[in-house]
LOROBA-203887 format. One line per field, with one value per residue (C-alpha): z, x, y; residue number from 1. Coordinates in steps of 0.02 Angstrom, whole numbers, plus 50000, padded with zeros to 5 digits. Last residue first. Example, Ala and Ser with C-alpha at 12.3 -4.5 7.8 and 13.67 -1.06 7.14 Angstrom:
BEGIN
zz: 50357	50390
xx: 50684	50615
yy: 49947	49775
i: 2	1
This chain:
BEGIN
zz: 49909	49989	50129	50170	50326	50359	50492	50637	50779	50940	51131	51276	51458	51514	51461	51351	51179	51062	50874	50749	50573	50465	50334	50245	50113	49982	50011	50099	50251	50288	50180	50306	50363	50399	50355	50451	50378	50483	50552	50742	50823	50948	51055	51237	51232	51423	51449	51304	51226	51083	50907	50752	50835	50701	50743	50650	50621	50463	50361	50452	50590	50597	50774	50856	51053	51084	51250	51198	51056	51171	51067	50938	50748	50664	50495	50479	50306	50311	50185	50158	50156	50158	50035	50062	49999	49828	49695	49716	49634	49804	49966	50076	50178	50351	50499	50673	50845	51015	51179	51284	51369	51277	51120	50954	50817	50647	50491	50321	50214	50169	50049	49944	49849	49723	49718	49728	49677	49507	49479	49412	49236	49211	49331	49348	49517	49612	49553	49579	49735	49808	49740	49824	49989	49992	49993	50136	50243	50206	50232	50382	50460	50411	50487	50405	50435	50442	50255	50274	50307	50442	50314	50334	50237	50368	50493	50634	50533	50620	50737	50929	51050	51059	51009	50915	50925	50789	50896	51049	50977	50865	51031	51105	50948	50823	50787	50601	50519	50390	50411	50346	50182	50046	49883	49798	49639	49509	49362	49335	49288	49466	49531	49414	49465	49645	49642	49646	49819	49925	49894	50042	50128	50312	50279	50249	50320	50458	50451	50580	50556	50573	50419	50327	50372	50293	50120	50144	50171	50014	49915	49990	49956	49780	49755	49861	49770	49861	50034	50046	50163	50313	50424	50548	50565	50688	50573	50422	50277	50168	50109	49952	49872	49747	49637	49476	49409	49266	49147	48973	49008	49020	48844	48754	48843	48762	48901	48919	49073	49163	49129	49190	49337	49382	49351	49446	49602	49704	49696	49810	49663	49551	49464	49454	49447	49348	49331	49191	49185	49034	49108	49068	49184	49107	49242	49185	49369	49360	49268	49383	49537	49449	49442	49631	49662	49568	49663	49831	49800	49739	49883	50000	49925	49944	50056	50172	50087	50056	50041	50122	50135	49933	49944	49865	49691	49652	49661	49651	49539	49506	49342	49287	49106	49024	48840	48818	48868	48937	48849	48878	49048	49023	49109	49135	49204	49222	49215	49260	49170	49268	49272	49409	49322	49146	49071	48997	48995	48988	48910	48963	48891	49020	48992	49176	49094	49044	49217	49310	49207	49223	49414	49414	49274	49371	49535	49438	49355	49546	49612	49486	49546	49449	49558	49723	49752	49902	49996	49866	49737	49799	49958	49866	49745	49896	49978	49821	49807	49985	49969	49810	49920	50049	49926	49871	50063	50091	49979	49890	49929	49751	49723	49719	49532	49521	49623	49547	49565	49711	49698	49650	49684	49801	49884	49908	50088	50202	50317	50440	50614	50654	50791	50662	50543	50676	50718	50551	50527	50709	50619	50468	50307	50182	50082	49945	49983	50097	49957	49996
xx: 47976	48135	48215	48387	48498	48679	48806	48723	48852	48891	48924	48886	48919	48764	48591	48472	48566	48463	48443	48348	48333	48293	48194	48212	48077	47972	47858	47732	47663	47494	47542	47684	47624	47806	47873	48047	48212	48346	48511	48509	48674	48714	48603	48575	48389	48351	48342	48219	48197	48084	48122	48044	47950	47858	47890	47803	47926	47855	48002	47961	48049	48088	48141	48255	48280	48433	48498	48424	48542	48700	48867	48797	48817	48665	48595	48412	48316	48154	48032	47879	47725	47583	47674	47740	47631	47617	47742	47926	48064	48170	48197	48351	48407	48467	48549	48504	48585	48494	48586	48689	48692	48845	48842	48796	48928	48847	48937	48889	48788	48647	48516	48365	48302	48178	48057	48063	48252	48314	48427	48576	48658	48841	48892	49062	49014	49001	49136	49256	49187	49195	49370	49423	49338	49439	49597	49541	49503	49668	49761	49672	49712	49894	49933	50085	50252	50353	50371	50461	50390	50530	50642	50487	50342	50230	50321	50190	50055	49876	49967	49965	49836	49734	49821	49741	49566	49433	49287	49362	49508	49412	49331	49505	49567	49703	49809	49836	49985	49926	49749	49676	49607	49474	49411	49283	49257	49132	49223	49186	49361	49395	49357	49478	49611	49567	49570	49753	49784	49791	49613	49535	49668	49625	49446	49385	49215	49221	49174	49105	49155	49015	49073	48922	48944	49114	49032	48884	49001	49115	48960	48877	49036	49044	48843	48850	49004	49124	49121	49279	49286	49396	49433	49558	49727	49880	49991	49921	49869	49757	49873	49806	49670	49570	49419	49369	49191	49099	49237	49162	49159	49336	49361	49245	49337	49506	49607	49785	49713	49664	49834	49935	49848	49876	50061	50078	49986	50092	50263	50214	50107	50256	50188	50017	49975	49815	49664	49542	49384	49248	49064	48962	49083	49164	49295	49409	49409	49596	49606	49499	49605	49751	49678	49629	49809	49877	49757	49803	49997	49976	49871	49995	50162	50087	50121	50119	50275	50346	50538	50591	50654	50651	50459	50362	50302	50169	50008	49846	49716	49535	49451	49252	49243	49067	49075	49200	49072	49152	49292	49482	49552	49644	49810	49878	50055	50101	50298	50404	50553	50657	50679	50558	50423	50415	50287	50277	50114	50157	50036	49948	49832	49805	49819	49882	50070	50056	49988	50120	50265	50181	50193	50372	50417	50334	50427	50594	50552	50524	50680	50784	50739	50658	50498	50531	50553	50657	50806	50948	50898	50924	50826	50689	50673	50672	50543	50443	50447	50411	50253	50199	50211	50109	49964	49974	49976	49831	49733	49591	49427	49326	49194	49025	48938	48832	48713	48639	48727	48706	48549	48579	48447	48558	48516	48636	48699	48655	48810	48897	48937	48946	49094	49199	49189	49220	49380	49436	49408	49514	49645	49659	49601	49741	49847	49940	50130	50088	50065	50003
yy: 49905	49837	49943	49897	49924	49872	49817	49918	49898	49802	49800	49695	49749	49848	49844	49956	49957	50055	50047	50157	50104	50270	50306	50479	50525	50438	50312	50402	50311	50232	50077	50046	49880	49802	49636	49605	49529	49453	49479	49530	49468	49359	49247	49290	49311	49323	49513	49539	49717	49737	49703	49778	49928	50034	50230	50363	50516	50559	50485	50338	50262	50068	50021	49909	49893	49793	49702	49540	49548	49503	49511	49627	49630	49727	49681	49714	49701	49791	49724	49826	49725	49848	49944	50120	50260	50353	50369	50313	50406	50434	50339	50412	50284	50304	50221	50277	50282	50270	50322	50212	50043	50011	50133	50066	50100	50127	50039	50115	49982	50089	50008	50064	49905	49920	49771	49580	49587	49577	49421	49476	49428	49391	49264	49326	49413	49255	49152	49294	49341	49169	49146	49319	49262	49107	49205	49313	49173	49088	49254	49302	49122	49121	49265	49335	49433	49264	49291	49444	49621	49640	49760	49897	49966	49896	49793	49834	49761	49790	49910	49882	49950	49792	49626	49492	49434	49481	49543	49583	49649	49768	49837	49862	49967	49899	50042	50086	50047	49930	49838	49675	49742	49677	49753	49841	49945	50004	50087	50267	50321	50385	50217	50108	50242	50213	50026	50026	50087	50236	50318	50260	50144	50175	50172	50012	49965	49843	49647	49529	49348	49226	49114	49160	49347	49338	49278	49405	49552	49511	49488	49642	49761	49709	49751	49920	49988	50095	50000	49923	49785	49763	49603	49662	49575	49576	49483	49568	49435	49544	49680	49746	49666	49754	49694	49790	49793	49779	49822	49851	50034	50062	49975	50093	50241	50164	50095	50192	50302	50137	50049	50189	50231	50051	50058	50225	50192	50324	50274	50109	50068	50053	49898	49811	49636	49610	49477	49466	49359	49385	49368	49219	49105	48963	48886	48755	48722	48697	48872	48964	48893	48960	49135	49104	49052	49219	49338	49267	49286	49453	49510	49414	49481	49659	49728	49559	49501	49660	49610	49755	49943	49968	49969	49807	49790	49660	49773	49685	49635	49581	49606	49562	49610	49619	49664	49525	49403	49248	49157	49145	49182	49351	49378	49563	49596	49787	49825	49972	50049	50168	50358	50378	50308	50237	50125	49936	49828	49643	49524	49351	49242	49108	48938	48872	48860	49044	49093	49010	49081	49266	49242	49203	49330	49470	49437	49433	49587	49655	49586	49651	49846	49981	49972	49873	49687	49690	49623	49651	49532	49346	49392	49471	49320	49202	49295	49300	49113	49084	49205	49077	48935	49015	49033	48858	48795	48904	48796	48901	48824	48818	48931	48861	48850	49017	49105	49249	49409	49541	49654	49841	49975	50089	50235	50369	50373	50512	50566	50464	50479	50284	50291	50185	50339	50461	50361	50356	50550	50565	50458	50562	50504	50465	50572	50478	50448	50295	50167	50000
i: 436	435	434	433	432	431	430	429	428	427	426	425	424	423	422	421	420	419	418	417	416	415	414	413	412	411	410	409	408	407	406	405	404	403	402	401	400	399	398	397	396	395	394	393	392	391	390	389	388	387	386	385	384	383	382	381	380	379	378	377	376	375	374	373	372	371	370	369	368	367	366	365	364	363	362	361	360	359	358	357	356	355	354	353	352	351	350	349	348	347	346	345	344	343	342	341	340	339	338	337	336	335	334	333	332	331	330	329	328	327	326	325	324	323	322	321	320	319	318	317	316	315	314	313	312	311	310	309	308	307	306	305	304	303	302	301	300	299	298	297	296	295	294	293	292	291	290	289	288	287	286	285	284	283	282	281	280	279	278	277	276	275	274	273	272	271	270	269	268	267	266	265	264	263	262	261	260	259	258	257	256	255	254	253	252	251	250	249	248	247	246	245	244	243	242	241	240	239	238	237	236	235	234	233	232	231	230	229	228	227	226	225	224	223	222	221	220	219	218	217	216	215	214	213	212	211	210	209	208	207	206	205	204	203	202	201	200	199	198	197	196	195	194	193	192	191	190	189	188	187	186	185	184	183	182	181	180	179	178	177	176	175	174	173	172	171	170	169	168	167	166	165	164	163	162	161	160	159	158	157	156	155	154	153	152	151	150	149	148	147	146	145	144	143	142	141	140	139	138	137	136	135	134	133	132	131	130	129	128	127	126	125	124	123	122	121	120	119	118	117	116	115	114	113	112	111	110	109	108	107	106	105	104	103	102	101	100	99	98	97	96	95	94	93	92	91	90	89	88	87	86	85	84	83	82	81	80	79	78	77	76	75	74	73	72	71	70	69	68	67	66	65	64	63	62	61	60	59	58	57	56	55	54	53	52	51	50	49	48	47	46	45	44	43	42	41	40	39	38	37	36	35	34	33	32	31	30	29	28	27	26	25	24	23	22	21	20	19	18	17	16	15	14	13	12	11	10	9	8	7	6	5	4	3	2	1
């Protein structure tokens, strides 16, 4: 991950985690229809790629940085694996800081060329070290997912493409060069770009990009299926290779396990690890070696990449029962404190809301009985969804309620309101949606 690009301040990140969010744009997208189940990505295979990248760095001055022999050797290694697996590969050259840089692009034959799903990662390290978490982890996982595509002889409806970027650490140079040199007609064919930069941090968090609702939901649903809570990724906003794609209008998403931000006590409680320490204390340092990896995080994120590729390349989407308005921003719920809300702005409807309004609630909480959950209509009318229950010790409120809202005007700001009315347990609103 690149440090030279301005990032949000720690205070801003704290505000985001505290749930102080602005109004979210309504989303009317649905996750793609299920296709064949994605294969398990063998952790041993991903680790074997990391071992090779470490060996390359060791043999080339201790790094794999832009303009150094270690970078080109890394690219040659990845390319040889893809060529043997039947991909069509190409190398794109560019110049940065007086040195030649390289991007590697790999296309899997078949699929609709007018609908391209792309996944990528930066392959370069900083000059200070071998860059095994940053970003050997993303590069190795994307490579092994591509090889899984080959092993399965996967035939998705969309065309699948993978990319490994050079000179990210100098300011997203390689990915920006790639995007800027695509004709506008070619950029418009990319239905989504998935970015993976640092996914094996030794003191990991589980962060999901919130740039595109459908892509975000794909990842969040995957981790929810593993009972792993996620948070919105804020530390790397605009600092990795998804940014040039996003700036060009391409839907983007991705995963991240944290860099030099400090893991909070609340994060350590839900993810394990050590509070008060960085997610990756070896970020951009010589100690970012093959021992600087959390195997569990790397394994989970590698499988999530495959899940997203298999799911999002299905091509067509299944329309929802009605129009969906969704807010996926996290809102922290204070322990035994004041009520908080998550809002969606409903627009473009006529008349009143339906008598069978579907209210999708996704709240992560360690004792759901503490919670009172309400739907608040635009005119302030309150519909109780879940009452307080001192005996309900189960985790989480993840369900869809049906509300007779036929007396309410459809358009306006609807709110999901949650209040924790007992001490000791904590949580947050993970998502809220209305289906009209």
